[in-house]
C-alpha positions in Angstrom: 0.2 -0.1 -0.4 2.8 2.2 0.5 3.9 2.6 -2.9 0.1 4.0 -4.1 1.0 6.7 -0.7 3.7 7.5 -3.1 2.7 7.8 -6.2 -0.5 10.2 -4.5 2.5 12.3 -3.2 4.2 12.8 -7.0 1.0 13.5 -7.7 -0.4 15.8 -6.3 2.4 18.7 -6.9 2.0 17.5 -11.2 -1.8 18.2 -10.8 -0.9 21.7 -9.4 1.6 22.8 -11.5 0.2 21.3 -14.8 -3.7 22.8 -13.6 -1.7 26.8 -13.4 0.7 26.1 -16.8 -2.6 25.5 -18.6 -5.8 26.5 -17.6 -4.8 29.4 -15.7 -2.0 30.4 -18.2 -5.4 29.8 -21.1 -7.6 31.8 -18.7 -5.7 34.5 -19.1 -7.2 35.1 -23.2 -9.5 37.7 -21.4 -7.5 40.3 -22.0 -6.4 39.9 -26.1 -8.2 41.4 -28.1 -11.8 40.3 -29.9 -10.7 39.7 -33.0 -7.6 37.4 -31.7 -10.0 35.8 -29.2 -13.3 35.4 -31.1 -11.7 33.2 -33.3 -11.6 30.9 -31.1 -14.9 30.5 -29.6 -16.8 27.1 -29.5 -19.6 27.6 -26.8 -19.4 30.9 -26.3 -21.5 33.4 -28.9 -19.8 35.0 -31.2 -21.6 38.3 -30.2 -20.4 38.4 -26.8 -18.8 42.4 -26.6 -15.9 41.2 -24.3 -13.2 38.3 -24.0 -13.8 38.3 -21.1 -17.3 36.3 -21.4 -16.1 33.7 -22.6 -17.2 30.4 -20.6 -15.0 27.8 -18.7 -15.6 25.5 -21.3 -14.0 27.6 -23.7 -11.3 27.8 -21.2 -10.9 24.6 -20.9 -11.2 23.0 -24.6 -9.1 25.8 -25.6 -7.2 25.0 -23.2 -7.0 20.9 -24.5 -6.9 22.5 -28.0 -3.7 24.9 -27.4 -1.5 23.0 -24.7 -1.1 19.1 -24.2 0.1 20.1 -20.7 -3.1 20.4 -20.0 -3.7 16.3 -20.7 -1.2 15.7 -17.7 -3.1 17.7 -15.4 -6.4 16.0 -17.5 -5.4 12.3 -16.1 -3.5 13.2 -12.9 -6.8 14.9 -11.3 -8.4 12.0 -12.8 -6.5 10.0 -10.9 -6.7 11.9 -8.0 -10.1 11.1 -8.2 -9.9 7.5 -8.1 -7.4 7.3 -5.5 -9.6 9.7 -3.1 -13.0 7.4 -4.1 -11.0 3.8 -3.5 -9.9 5.6 -0.3 -13.2 6.6 1.2 -14.5 2.8 0.1 -12.0 1.2 2.2 -13.0 3.4 5.0 -17.0 2.5 4.6 -15.8 -1.4 4.4 -13.7 -1.2 7.4 -16.4 0.3 8.6 -19.2 -2.2 7.8 -16.4 -4.7 8.5 -15.9 -3.7 12.3 -19.3 -3.8 13.1 -20.1 -7.5 11.5 -17.8 -8.2 14.1 -18.1 -6.4 16.9 -21.8 -8.0 16.9 
């Protein structure tokens, strides 16, 4: 079980660093001119007045398209969520087992 904790400890900084690098920097698209940012819109309507009105899903999709590093963020985020769910389910199973053994 210790090796799983090592993976988890390494995946947290990887997730945070890749998130900051890919999604946070991509959200800087809001400061671009309309002629530069409007062609990148996918779900955001073309009739918005400012680039700061871009939908978060567009920021996510643009970062996946322009920065391949965001795939690492996505994979490590899914791993972290899966690991937390695994620990949570394991904790529930252990508490049920202790209740059954206590009877």
